[in-house]
Residue frames as qw, qx, qy, qz and C-alpha x, y, z in Angstrom:
[[0.113, -0.706, 0.666, -0.214, -46.54, 71.31, -25.19],
 [0.677, 0.115, -0.725, -0.064, -45.22, 67.80, -25.09],
 [0.819, -0.537, -0.037, -0.200, -45.91, 65.64, -22.01],
 [0.305, -0.714, 0.629, -0.035, -43.01, 64.66, -19.83],
 [0.817, -0.005, 0.576, 0.002, -43.51, 60.97, -20.96],
 [0.715, 0.672, 0.161, 0.107, -43.17, 61.92, -24.63],
 [0.077, 0.907, -0.403, 0.095, -40.12, 63.98, -23.94],
 [0.551, -0.521, 0.651, -0.046, -38.47, 61.05, -22.05],
 [0.853, 0.280, 0.439, 0.035, -39.32, 58.52, -24.76],
 [0.566, 0.811, -0.065, 0.135, -37.72, 60.78, -27.41],
 [0.123, -0.813, 0.555, -0.122, -34.58, 61.27, -25.30],
 [0.722, -0.295, 0.623, -0.057, -34.21, 57.56, -24.40],
 [0.851, 0.439, 0.284, 0.055, -34.61, 56.42, -28.02],
 [0.416, 0.866, -0.217, 0.172, -32.02, 58.92, -29.33],
 [0.295, -0.755, 0.566, -0.152, -29.64, 58.26, -26.43],
 [0.887, -0.069, 0.456, -0.017, -29.80, 54.52, -27.03],
 [0.774, 0.604, 0.063, 0.178, -28.52, 55.03, -30.53],
 [0.059, 0.893, -0.367, 0.254, -25.72, 57.26, -29.32],
 [0.566, -0.565, 0.581, -0.152, -24.61, 54.87, -26.63],
 [0.929, 0.166, 0.330, 0.023, -24.67, 51.84, -28.91],
 [0.635, 0.715, -0.116, 0.268, -22.32, 53.55, -31.48],
 [0.062, -0.835, 0.456, -0.302, -19.97, 54.85, -28.83],
 [0.793, -0.363, 0.468, -0.145, -19.86, 51.55, -26.95],
 [0.923, 0.309, 0.164, 0.156, -18.81, 49.67, -30.17],
 [0.475, 0.779, -0.242, 0.331, -16.08, 52.18, -31.07],
 [0.363, -0.756, 0.463, -0.287, -14.69, 52.22, -27.51],
 [0.891, -0.197, 0.408, -0.033, -14.41, 48.47, -27.45],
 [0.809, 0.530, 0.052, 0.249, -12.67, 48.49, -30.77],
 [0.124, 0.866, -0.336, 0.348, -10.21, 51.05, -29.52],
 [0.608, -0.592, 0.483, -0.217, -9.43, 49.08, -26.44],
 [0.943, 0.060, 0.318, 0.073, -8.94, 45.84, -28.34],
 [0.626, 0.714, -0.118, 0.292, -6.58, 47.63, -30.79],
 [0.086, -0.815, 0.473, -0.324, -4.50, 48.94, -27.96],
 [0.821, -0.323, 0.458, -0.108, -4.45, 45.44, -26.37],
 [0.901, 0.357, 0.166, 0.180, -3.21, 43.95, -29.73],
 [0.352, 0.845, -0.232, 0.330, -0.56, 46.67, -30.04],
 [0.259, -0.708, 0.568, -0.330, 1.00, 45.83, -26.68],
 [0.919, 0.075, -0.359, -0.147, 1.77, 42.22, -27.37],
 [0.495, 0.335, -0.637, 0.486, 4.93, 42.17, -25.26],
 [0.289, -0.417, 0.408, -0.759, 3.12, 43.30, -22.06],
 [0.874, -0.202, -0.063, -0.439, 0.71, 40.32, -21.67],
 [0.846, 0.174, -0.458, 0.210, 3.56, 37.86, -21.59],
 [0.234, 0.353, -0.525, 0.738, 5.37, 39.93, -18.98],
 [0.542, -0.358, 0.211, -0.730, 2.19, 40.21, -16.89],
 [0.931, -0.074, -0.306, -0.183, 1.77, 36.37, -17.06],
 [0.629, 0.255, -0.548, 0.488, 5.32, 35.97, -15.76],
 [0.050, -0.357, 0.413, -0.836, 4.72, 38.42, -12.90],
 [0.730, -0.307, -0.058, -0.608, 1.37, 36.86, -11.95],
 [0.870, -0.030, -0.489, 0.055, 3.03, 33.54, -11.29],
 [0.449, 0.229, -0.535, 0.678, 5.15, 35.19, -8.60],
 [0.232, -0.166, 0.378, -0.881, 2.34, 36.59, -6.49],
 [0.139, 0.234, 0.920, -0.282, -0.84, 35.32, -4.86],
 [0.229, 0.728, 0.600, -0.241, -3.42, 37.80, -5.82],
 [0.387, 0.689, 0.319, 0.524, -4.10, 40.49, -8.38],
 [0.281, -0.954, -0.055, -0.094, -3.95, 43.16, -5.62],
 [0.705, -0.533, 0.269, 0.383, -0.56, 42.02, -4.61],
 [0.644, 0.270, 0.387, 0.602, 0.63, 42.24, -8.19],
 [0.107, 0.893, 0.240, 0.366, -0.74, 45.74, -8.48],
 [0.459, -0.881, 0.089, 0.065, 1.07, 46.81, -5.33],
 [0.753, -0.226, 0.365, 0.499, 4.27, 45.26, -6.56],
 [0.479, 0.549, 0.370, 0.576, 4.05, 47.02, -9.94],
 [0.138, -0.963, -0.133, -0.190, 3.36, 50.31, -8.08],
 [0.624, -0.696, 0.201, 0.293, 6.48, 49.94, -5.88],
 [0.653, -0.092, 0.471, 0.586, 8.46, 49.31, -8.96],
 [0.192, 0.649, -0.070, -0.733, 6.90, 52.17, -10.91],
 [0.205, 0.009, 0.857, 0.473, 5.95, 49.79, -13.74],
 [0.392, 0.406, 0.259, -0.784, 3.09, 51.89, -15.17],
 [0.432, 0.274, -0.618, -0.597, 3.03, 50.28, -18.56],
 [0.248, -0.091, -0.964, 0.021, 2.15, 46.95, -16.96],
 [0.138, 0.381, 0.620, -0.672, -0.47, 48.65, -14.65],
 [0.427, 0.403, -0.151, -0.795, -2.05, 50.29, -17.74],
 [0.405, 0.136, -0.822, -0.377, -2.16, 46.91, -19.55],
 [0.101, -0.222, -0.922, 0.299, -3.85, 45.30, -16.53],
 [0.232, 0.412, 0.370, -0.800, -6.35, 48.12, -16.25],
 [0.449, 0.311, -0.409, -0.731, -7.16, 47.88, -19.92],
 [0.284, -0.032, -0.947, -0.146, -7.73, 44.14, -19.66],
 [0.025, 0.366, 0.788, -0.495, -10.08, 44.60, -16.73],
 [0.318, 0.444, 0.136, -0.827, -11.93, 47.44, -18.55],
 [0.382, 0.171, -0.697, -0.582, -12.39, 45.32, -21.66],
 [0.163, -0.220, -0.950, 0.151, -13.89, 42.67, -19.42],
 [0.108, 0.456, 0.537, -0.701, -16.23, 45.29, -17.90],
 [0.323, 0.394, -0.240, -0.826, -17.15, 46.69, -21.31],
 [0.231, -0.001, -0.920, -0.316, -17.92, 43.21, -22.56],
 [0.071, -0.401, -0.848, 0.339, -20.43, 42.86, -19.79],
 [0.179, 0.520, 0.196, -0.812, -21.87, 46.34, -20.37],
 [0.269, 0.244, -0.597, -0.715, -22.22, 45.55, -24.12],
 [0.216, -0.195, -0.949, -0.120, -24.07, 42.39, -23.42],
 [0.018, 0.491, 0.645, -0.585, -26.31, 44.28, -20.92],
 [0.238, 0.436, -0.139, -0.857, -27.04, 46.93, -23.53],
 [0.272, 0.060, -0.805, -0.525, -27.96, 44.24, -26.01],
 [0.155, -0.392, -0.887, 0.186, -30.42, 42.65, -23.55],
 [0.051, 0.509, 0.393, -0.765, -31.80, 46.04, -22.71],
 [0.265, 0.298, -0.411, -0.820, -32.48, 46.88, -26.42],
 [0.257, -0.150, -0.923, -0.244, -34.19, 43.48, -26.83],
 [0.067, -0.466, -0.747, 0.469, -36.42, 44.37, -23.89],
 [0.170, 0.446, 0.021, -0.879, -37.31, 47.65, -25.43],
 [0.330, 0.141, -0.662, -0.658, -38.32, 46.00, -28.69],
 [0.206, -0.257, -0.944, 0.016, -40.25, 43.30, -26.90],
 [0.066, 0.452, 0.511, -0.728, -42.22, 45.97, -25.03],
 [0.294, 0.347, -0.260, -0.852, -43.15, 47.59, -28.32],
 [0.410, -0.020, -0.811, -0.416, -44.52, 44.25, -29.42],
 [0.658, -0.402, 0.132, -0.623, -46.42, 43.97, -26.16],
 [0.832, 0.027, -0.538, 0.135, -44.37, 40.84, -25.28],
 [0.337, -0.811, 0.236, -0.416, -44.21, 41.93, -21.62],
 [0.911, -0.376, 0.170, 0.007, -43.06, 38.62, -20.13],
 [0.833, 0.293, 0.045, 0.467, -40.17, 38.37, -22.60],
 [0.148, 0.813, -0.137, 0.546, -39.28, 42.01, -21.95],
 [0.626, -0.716, 0.206, -0.229, -39.05, 41.33, -18.22],
 [0.947, -0.140, 0.160, 0.241, -36.74, 38.37, -18.81],
 [0.616, 0.558, 0.001, 0.556, -34.52, 40.52, -21.05],
 [0.142, -0.852, 0.156, -0.479, -34.42, 43.31, -18.53],
 [0.839, -0.521, 0.151, -0.044, -33.45, 40.81, -15.77],
 [0.882, 0.125, 0.094, 0.445, -30.51, 39.62, -17.84],
 [0.301, 0.761, -0.024, 0.574, -29.58, 43.20, -18.59],
 [0.429, -0.827, 0.162, -0.324, -29.57, 44.19, -14.94],
 [0.914, -0.312, 0.162, 0.201, -27.42, 41.14, -14.02],
 [0.744, 0.323, 0.076, 0.580, -24.80, 42.12, -16.58],
 [0.036, 0.845, -0.039, 0.533, -24.85, 45.73, -15.52],
 [0.686, -0.701, 0.142, -0.133, -24.27, 44.68, -11.94],
 [0.917, -0.088, 0.132, 0.365, -21.40, 42.42, -12.89],
 [0.526, 0.585, 0.039, 0.616, -19.77, 45.13, -14.97],
 [0.233, -0.889, 0.071, -0.389, -20.07, 47.68, -12.11],
 [0.838, -0.507, 0.133, 0.153, -18.15, 45.35, -9.78],
 [0.782, 0.164, 0.151, 0.582, -15.25, 45.38, -12.26],
 [0.195, 0.761, 0.061, 0.615, -15.47, 49.18, -12.69],
 [0.550, -0.816, 0.055, -0.166, -15.37, 49.66, -8.95],
 [0.854, -0.298, 0.162, 0.394, -12.16, 47.58, -8.85],
 [0.566, 0.478, 0.147, 0.655, -10.60, 49.66, -11.67],
 [0.110, -0.878, -0.039, -0.465, -11.54, 52.89, -9.77],
 [0.728, -0.678, 0.103, 0.020, -9.99, 51.57, -6.51],
 [0.808, -0.332, 0.333, 0.356, -6.80, 50.13, -7.83],
 [0.593, 0.262, 0.353, 0.675, -5.77, 51.89, -11.12],
 [0.055, -0.831, -0.236, 0.501, -5.72, 55.60, -10.27],
 [0.105, -0.537, 0.448, 0.707, -3.44, 56.33, -13.36],
 [0.493, 0.321, 0.772, 0.242, -5.59, 54.43, -15.92],
 [0.094, -0.102, 0.340, 0.930, -5.84, 56.52, -19.03],
 [0.264, -0.348, -0.677, -0.592, -9.59, 55.66, -19.53],
 [0.095, -0.273, -0.728, 0.622, -10.93, 56.74, -16.18],
 [0.332, 0.196, -0.014, -0.923, -13.32, 59.18, -17.83],
 [0.574, 0.024, -0.663, -0.480, -14.84, 56.28, -19.79],
 [0.293, -0.112, -0.886, 0.342, -14.92, 54.28, -16.57],
 [0.120, 0.265, 0.469, -0.834, -17.11, 56.92, -14.88],
 [0.450, 0.212, -0.277, -0.822, -19.29, 57.39, -17.91],
 [0.544, -0.008, -0.790, -0.283, -20.07, 53.68, -18.40],
 [0.224, -0.172, -0.805, 0.521, -20.50, 53.23, -14.64],
 [0.223, 0.218, 0.244, -0.918, -22.93, 56.13, -14.53],
 [0.566, 0.098, -0.462, -0.676, -25.00, 54.84, -17.42],
 [0.447, -0.077, -0.891, 0.010, -25.12, 51.35, -15.85],
 [0.050, -0.240, -0.689, 0.682, -26.39, 52.80, -12.54],
 [0.386, 0.191, -0.035, -0.902, -29.04, 54.77, -14.45],
 [0.574, 0.001, -0.686, -0.447, -30.30, 51.65, -16.07],
 [0.434, -0.187, -0.839, 0.270, -30.47, 50.07, -12.62],
 [0.285, -0.787, -0.364, -0.409, -32.51, 53.11, -11.48],
 [0.609, -0.497, -0.222, 0.577, -29.80, 54.21, -9.03],
 [0.302, 0.853, 0.179, 0.386, -30.23, 57.81, -10.18],
 [0.387, -0.909, 0.156, 0.018, -28.46, 59.32, -7.13],
 [0.757, -0.339, 0.433, 0.353, -25.44, 57.08, -7.69],
 [0.619, 0.481, 0.388, 0.484, -25.34, 57.88, -11.39],
 [0.050, 0.964, 0.056, 0.254, -25.52, 61.63, -10.73],
 [0.559, -0.756, 0.278, 0.197, -22.64, 61.36, -8.19],
 [0.744, -0.059, 0.475, 0.465, -20.42, 59.57, -10.76],
 [0.458, 0.668, 0.358, 0.464, -21.29, 61.83, -13.73],
 [0.167, -0.982, 0.020, -0.091, -20.72, 64.97, -11.55],
 [0.671, -0.544, 0.368, 0.344, -17.34, 63.47, -10.59],
 [0.674, 0.265, 0.447, 0.525, -16.55, 63.00, -14.25],
 [0.214, 0.893, 0.209, 0.336, -17.43, 66.67, -14.96],
 [0.393, -0.904, 0.162, 0.045, -15.23, 67.90, -12.07],
 [0.670, -0.460, 0.489, 0.318, -12.17, 65.64, -12.69],
 [0.446, 0.052, 0.659, 0.603, -12.21, 65.37, -16.47],
 [0.268, 0.688, 0.215, -0.639, -13.80, 68.67, -17.85],
 [0.295, 0.556, -0.497, -0.598, -12.28, 68.05, -21.25],
 [0.525, 0.060, 0.848, -0.024, -13.75, 64.49, -21.53],
 [0.024, 0.113, -0.656, -0.746, -14.46, 63.81, -25.17],
 [0.241, -0.429, -0.803, -0.335, -18.04, 62.62, -24.50],
 [0.031, -0.142, -0.491, 0.859, -18.98, 65.46, -22.13],
 [0.444, -0.027, -0.232, -0.865, -22.01, 66.22, -24.21],
 [0.664, -0.172, -0.686, -0.243, -23.35, 62.63, -23.66],
 [0.352, -0.152, -0.713, 0.587, -22.42, 62.88, -19.93],
 [0.180, 0.075, 0.179, -0.964, -24.57, 66.07, -19.67],
 [0.587, -0.082, -0.503, -0.629, -27.35, 64.35, -21.53],
 [0.597, -0.184, -0.773, 0.111, -27.19, 61.41, -19.08],
 [0.140, -0.113, -0.548, 0.817, -27.30, 63.86, -16.14],
 [0.425, -0.009, -0.111, -0.898, -30.45, 65.35, -17.62],
 [0.663, -0.115, -0.662, -0.330, -31.95, 61.91, -17.92],
 [0.434, -0.152, -0.754, 0.468, -31.12, 61.11, -14.26],
 [0.057, 0.117, 0.360, -0.924, -32.68, 64.32, -13.06],
 [0.531, -0.044, -0.385, -0.753, -35.71, 63.78, -15.30],
 [0.592, -0.170, -0.785, -0.067, -36.24, 60.30, -13.84],
 [0.315, -0.257, -0.649, 0.643, -36.17, 61.92, -10.34],
 [0.018, -0.834, -0.535, -0.137, -38.72, 64.46, -11.47],
 [0.322, -0.635, 0.015, 0.702, -36.17, 67.28, -11.03],
 [0.561, 0.666, 0.440, 0.222, -37.44, 68.87, -14.22],
 [0.005, 0.986, -0.117, -0.119, -35.69, 72.22, -13.69],
 [0.447, -0.599, 0.610, 0.265, -32.32, 70.59, -13.38],
 [0.682, 0.225, 0.661, 0.217, -33.12, 68.21, -16.22],
 [0.404, 0.874, 0.264, 0.053, -34.07, 71.07, -18.52],
 [0.149, -0.903, 0.347, 0.207, -30.82, 72.88, -17.62],
 [0.491, -0.344, 0.724, 0.342, -28.67, 69.94, -18.73],
 [0.586, 0.535, 0.586, 0.165, -30.79, 69.30, -21.89],
 [0.232, 0.969, 0.049, -0.070, -30.36, 72.99, -22.82],
 [0.302, -0.738, 0.523, 0.302, -26.59, 72.78, -22.34],
 [0.590, 0.025, 0.745, 0.312, -26.56, 69.84, -24.80],
 [0.467, 0.757, 0.451, 0.072, -28.67, 71.62, -27.31],
 [0.015, 0.983, -0.088, -0.162, -26.57, 74.81, -27.04],
 [0.209, -0.794, 0.548, 0.159, -23.10, 73.35, -27.03],
 [0.432, -0.215, 0.853, 0.200, -22.90, 69.92, -28.66],
 [0.460, 0.416, -0.320, -0.716, -23.89, 70.04, -32.32],
 [0.274, 0.134, -0.922, -0.237, -23.65, 66.21, -32.85],
 [0.027, -0.310, -0.889, 0.335, -26.47, 65.76, -30.35],
 [0.184, 0.242, 0.171, -0.937, -28.47, 68.86, -31.14],
 [0.466, 0.042, -0.483, -0.740, -30.76, 67.67, -33.89],
 [0.415, -0.150, -0.897, 0.036, -31.67, 64.51, -31.87],
 [0.281, -0.422, -0.686, 0.522, -32.87, 66.53, -28.90],
 [0.064, -0.011, -0.050, -0.997, -34.20, 69.79, -30.22],
 [0.500, -0.310, -0.570, -0.573, -37.64, 68.26, -30.89],
 [0.585, -0.410, -0.671, 0.200, -37.73, 66.83, -27.39],
 [0.279, -0.157, -0.329, 0.888, -36.69, 70.10, -25.79],
 [0.245, -0.286, -0.328, -0.866, -39.82, 71.75, -27.26]]
């Protein structure tokens, strides 16, 4: 039987590849949406000049039921958060590679940079959650936020957000990845029974992840 450490290593390596691919495609989708809504940014710039703060602008747009503009603002903020998350993931991957080469000091420096970017991104995700309740990408917000908290070793916080994702967005397109992340969080807390339950759900129900994790499940 594999040791818990070997299982976790297998899970983390495969998960890193999945997250990297999804993160790139999500950013591309967001930027394509931004490019397609060329009329909205100009309108937002005009409206911004009439108020003192972003929150005041949001409240004004809400009063006027101008949800296209609110969606555009939320998308802009989410692109900014995703950029920070992407840079954090890049530093994190560099840290993993440095550790494999036994370059421990360099690895620590990369992880410090990654944690800083994760923290910066979380602040923006919190703002989105607080002020854009109708944002069409809220499922992605919770998923990226949960993964960032996992990397910062706030496993309880990550579990809270991912469970919220399961409850509020049961049809979320990356639910398999969310269940996998829940398994990783419980594994890190040494809640092995709960972790195994989530891993088994991934193996049973999500074919695109099954081959990567069947070996680890053994």
